[in-house]
TIMARLUM-214577 format. One line per 3 residues: number of its first residue (from 1); their letters; for each residue x, y, z of N, C-alpha, C, O, CB. Coordinates in Angstrom, 2 decimals, padded with zeros to 5 digits. Each point is the difference from the previous one (the first is absolute). Glycine has a CB too. Layout:
<atoms>
NUM> A> X,Y,Z,X,Y,Z,X,Y,Z,X,Y,Z,X,Y,Z | ... .
</atoms>
This chain:
<atoms>
1> MYV> 000.84,-001.17,000.00,-000.84,001.17,000.00,000.89,001.24,000.00,001.00,000.05,000.73,-002.85,-001.30,000.49 | 001.51,002.22,-002.01,000.73,001.27,-000.06,-000.80,001.04,000.76,-001.20,000.18,-000.22,002.25,-000.78,-002.01 | -000.37,001.28,003.13,-000.66,001.06,000.76,000.60,001.33,-000.43,001.22,000.19,000.11,-001.66,-001.73,001.87 .
4> RRP> -000.36,002.43,-002.46,000.45,001.32,-000.42,-000.39,000.99,001.06,-001.17,000.12,000.35,000.98,-000.71,-002.79 | 001.18,001.31,002.98,-000.27,001.00,001.03,000.28,001.39,-000.54,001.15,000.35,-000.26,-000.57,-002.02,002.07 | -001.62,002.48,-001.98,000.24,001.39,-000.37,000.85,000.65,001.10,-000.25,-000.21,001.18,-001.95,000.33,-002.49 .
7> VGE> 003.20,000.67,000.91,000.92,000.56,000.98,000.03,001.53,-000.06,-000.55,000.61,-000.91,001.91,-002.70,000.76 | -000.69,002.68,001.14,000.23,001.45,000.02,-001.27,000.81,-000.05,-000.94,-000.24,000.77,003.08,-000.18,-001.87 | -002.17,001.38,000.19,-001.15,000.89,-000.10,-001.27,-000.76,-000.35,-001.09,000.36,000.45,002.61,001.48,-001.14 .
10> VSA> -001.39,-002.89,-000.11,-001.18,-000.80,-000.35,-000.53,-000.69,001.25,-001.21,-000.05,000.22,002.08,-000.30,-002.57 | 000.04,-000.18,003.16,-000.42,-000.66,001.24,-000.63,000.98,000.96,-000.93,-000.35,000.74,002.75,-001.32,-001.04 | -001.33,002.91,000.30,-000.54,001.02,000.90,-001.48,000.26,-000.28,-000.73,000.45,000.89,003.01,000.59,-000.73 .
13> AGT> -002.71,-001.32,-001.38,-001.41,000.18,-000.35,-000.86,-001.09,000.64,-001.23,000.05,-000.04,001.91,001.03,-002.13 | -000.02,-002.05,002.77,-000.72,-001.06,000.69,-000.73,-000.91,-000.96,000.45,-000.23,-001.12,-000.70,001.72,003.06 | -000.85,-002.00,-001.50,-000.74,-000.96,-000.80,-000.90,000.65,-001.05,-000.71,-000.71,-000.72,000.79,-000.82,002.67 .
16> ALT> -000.08,002.85,-002.04,-000.86,000.68,-000.96,000.32,-000.39,-001.44,-000.89,-000.03,-000.85,000.70,001.93,002.45 | 001.45,-002.20,-001.89,000.40,-000.36,-001.36,-000.09,-001.49,-000.29,000.05,-000.41,-001.16,001.44,002.37,001.19 | -001.63,-002.76,001.00,000.02,-001.46,-000.17,-001.04,-000.51,-000.99,000.35,-000.82,-000.85,000.47,000.67,003.18 .
19> PGI> -002.08,000.59,-002.29,-000.97,-000.52,-000.97,000.38,000.30,-001.45,-000.20,-000.84,-000.88,-001.55,001.11,002.62 | 002.28,000.91,-002.00,000.41,000.36,-001.36,001.18,-000.82,-000.49,000.05,-000.40,-001.16,-000.89,002.68,001.57 | 001.78,-002.54,000.49,001.15,-000.83,-000.35,-000.49,-001.42,-000.30,000.43,-000.61,-000.98,001.11,002.02,002.43 .
22> REA> -002.42,-001.92,-000.61,-000.55,-001.35,-000.20,-000.71,-000.09,-001.35,000.18,-000.96,-000.74,-000.45,000.68,003.24 | -000.53,001.30,-002.81,-000.74,000.02,-001.26,000.95,000.01,-001.20,-000.23,-000.71,-000.98,-001.64,001.94,002.12 | 002.93,-000.44,-001.06,000.97,000.06,-001.10,000.71,-001.35,-000.19,000.22,-000.43,-001.13,000.11,002.88,001.59 .
25> IDR> 000.01,-003.09,000.62,000.63,-001.32,-000.10,-000.96,-001.00,-000.61,000.38,-000.77,-000.89,001.05,001.28,002.89 | -002.67,-000.51,-001.54,-001.00,-000.93,-000.55,-000.24,000.25,-001.48,-000.15,-000.95,-000.77,-000.93,000.84,003.02 | 001.04,001.36,-002.66,-000.29,000.37,-001.38,001.17,-000.31,-000.93,-000.21,-000.36,-001.16,-001.31,002.14,002.00 .
28> NSQ> 002.75,-001.63,-000.36,001.17,-000.07,-000.88,000.85,-001.25,000.15,001.07,-000.10,-000.60,-001.07,002.52,000.68 | -000.45,-003.38,000.71,000.79,-001.21,000.23,-000.82,-001.23,-000.33,-001.23,000.03,-000.01,002.54,001.13,001.79 | -000.59,-002.24,-002.05,-000.69,-001.27,-000.18,-000.64,-000.38,001.33,000.55,000.31,001.07,001.08,-001.05,-002.90 .
31> RVI> -002.76,000.10,001.78,-000.78,-000.32,001.20,000.83,-000.74,001.05,-000.05,000.34,001.18,-002.00,-000.42,-002.59 | 002.81,-000.93,001.00,000.78,-000.79,000.96,001.05,000.87,000.69,000.29,-000.20,001.18,-000.66,-001.85,-002.58 | 000.92,003.01,000.69,000.98,000.92,000.59,-000.70,000.97,000.94,000.43,000.18,001.14,001.03,-000.37,-003.19 .
34> ADA> -002.54,000.80,001.58,-000.74,000.96,000.82,-000.48,-000.63,001.30,000.03,000.64,001.06,-000.74,000.56,-003.14 | 000.27,-002.44,002.02,-000.50,-000.68,001.19,001.11,-000.27,001.02,-000.27,-000.16,001.19,-001.50,-000.89,-002.59 | 003.02,001.00,000.94,001.13,-000.29,000.89,000.58,001.26,000.65,000.89,-000.10,000.85,-000.38,-001.88,-002.28 .
37> VTI> -001.01,003.15,001.05,000.54,001.27,000.52,-000.84,000.48,001.17,-001.23,000.05,-000.07,002.12,000.55,-002.21 | -000.21,-000.24,003.37,-000.65,000.59,001.15,000.53,001.42,000.16,001.21,000.22,-000.05,-001.50,-002.49,001.19 | -000.59,003.23,-000.95,000.38,001.40,000.18,-000.10,000.34,001.48,-001.05,-000.18,000.61,000.25,000.78,-002.96 .
40> TTS> 001.90,-000.10,002.92,000.00,000.48,001.38,000.77,001.31,000.05,000.75,000.32,-000.92,-000.90,-002.68,001.85 | -000.02,003.12,000.14,000.78,001.22,000.14,001.31,-000.32,000.71,000.08,-000.95,000.78,-002.17,002.35,-000.71 | 003.09,-000.61,-000.35,001.34,-000.22,000.55,000.07,000.41,001.46,-000.57,001.01,000.40,001.53,-000.64,-002.67 .
43> ALK> -000.28,-001.16,003.06,000.23,000.34,001.39,001.10,001.06,000.13,000.14,000.62,001.06,-000.86,-002.94,-000.39 | 001.49,002.53,-001.74,001.12,000.94,000.04,-000.44,001.45,-000.16,000.71,000.93,000.39,000.73,-002.72,-001.31 | -002.62,001.99,000.36,-000.56,001.34,-000.23,000.99,000.92,-000.72,000.52,-000.37,-001.05,-001.92,000.08,003.10 .
46> ERA> 001.67,001.48,-001.49,000.83,001.00,-000.69,001.47,-000.39,-000.08,000.76,000.64,-000.72,-002.36,001.07,001.50 | 002.02,-002.73,-000.06,001.40,-000.43,-000.05,000.28,-000.98,-001.13,001.15,-000.36,-000.23,-001.03,000.71,002.68 | -001.14,-000.77,-003.17,000.14,-001.04,-001.01,001.00,000.38,-001.09,000.84,-000.82,-000.38,-003.17,000.15,000.85 .
49> EVL> 002.25,001.90,-000.98,000.90,000.40,-001.08,001.46,-000.01,000.45,000.87,-000.48,-000.72,-002.70,001.88,-000.24 | 002.09,-000.87,002.15,001.37,000.07,000.51,000.55,-001.41,000.24,001.13,-000.29,-000.38,-001.63,002.52,001.44 | -000.28,-003.08,-000.42,000.46,-001.35,000.26,000.19,-000.79,-001.29,000.92,-000.82,-000.10,-002.10,000.89,002.31 .
52> GAI> 000.33,000.15,-003.19,000.17,-000.64,-001.31,001.28,000.46,-000.68,000.71,-000.82,-000.59,-003.18,000.65,000.37 | 002.77,001.46,000.30,001.23,000.53,-000.59,001.23,-000.59,000.69,000.98,-000.33,-000.65,-002.19,002.45,000.06 | 001.14,-002.24,001.91,001.11,-000.60,000.75,000.20,-001.45,-000.43,001.13,-000.44,-000.20,-001.59,001.98,002.16 .
55> ALA> -000.63,-002.28,-002.10,000.10,-001.40,-000.41,000.62,-000.12,-001.39,000.82,-000.88,-000.24,-002.82,000.33,001.65 | 001.60,001.43,-002.32,000.59,-000.03,-001.35,001.48,000.34,000.03,000.79,-000.61,-000.72,-003.01,001.26,-000.23 | 002.61,000.31,001.78,001.42,000.36,000.11,000.81,-001.16,000.56,001.11,-000.27,-000.47,-001.75,002.68,000.80 .
58> IQA> 000.11,-003.08,000.66,000.71,-001.17,000.57,000.13,-001.10,-001.04,001.07,-000.60,-000.13,-001.95,001.16,002.42 | -000.19,-000.83,-003.04,000.06,-001.02,-001.04,001.03,000.37,-001.06,000.78,-000.85,-000.43,-003.19,000.29,000.85 | 002.41,001.82,-000.83,000.94,000.43,-001.05,001.44,-000.10,000.48,000.88,-000.41,-000.76,-002.63,001.95,-000.15 .
61> SAG> 002.01,-001.19,002.15,001.37,-000.05,000.52,000.46,-001.46,000.18,001.20,-000.28,-000.03,-001.56,002.50,001.19 | -000.59,-003.14,-000.96,000.34,-001.41,000.16,000.01,-000.73,-001.34,000.32,-001.19,-000.07,-001.31,001.23,002.37 | 000.63,000.67,-003.36,-000.03,-000.62,-001.33,-001.22,-000.89,-000.22,000.01,-000.85,-000.90,002.46,000.93,000.92 .
64> VS> -003.49,000.09,000.77,-001.23,-000.79,-000.14,-000.95,000.76,-000.91,-000.18,001.21,000.14,000.46,-002.24,002.17 | -000.89,000.32,-003.26,-000.96,000.69,-000.87,-001.38,-000.56,000.14,-000.92,000.47,-000.66,002.73,000.00,-000.91 .
</atoms>
């Protein structure tokens, strides 16, 4: 199962955007894929972008792609 978590400013909007995201996934994905996706809000909130950037920098410095 793939879980997509809206992050940062999108997450700050809370669950207000969740139905629209769900609808877009259902409309634009194969049914078996759409059924496997769960939408939740990020626990990281406004720190998500910074922590993601740090993770990418660590991966790049370690040669991980």
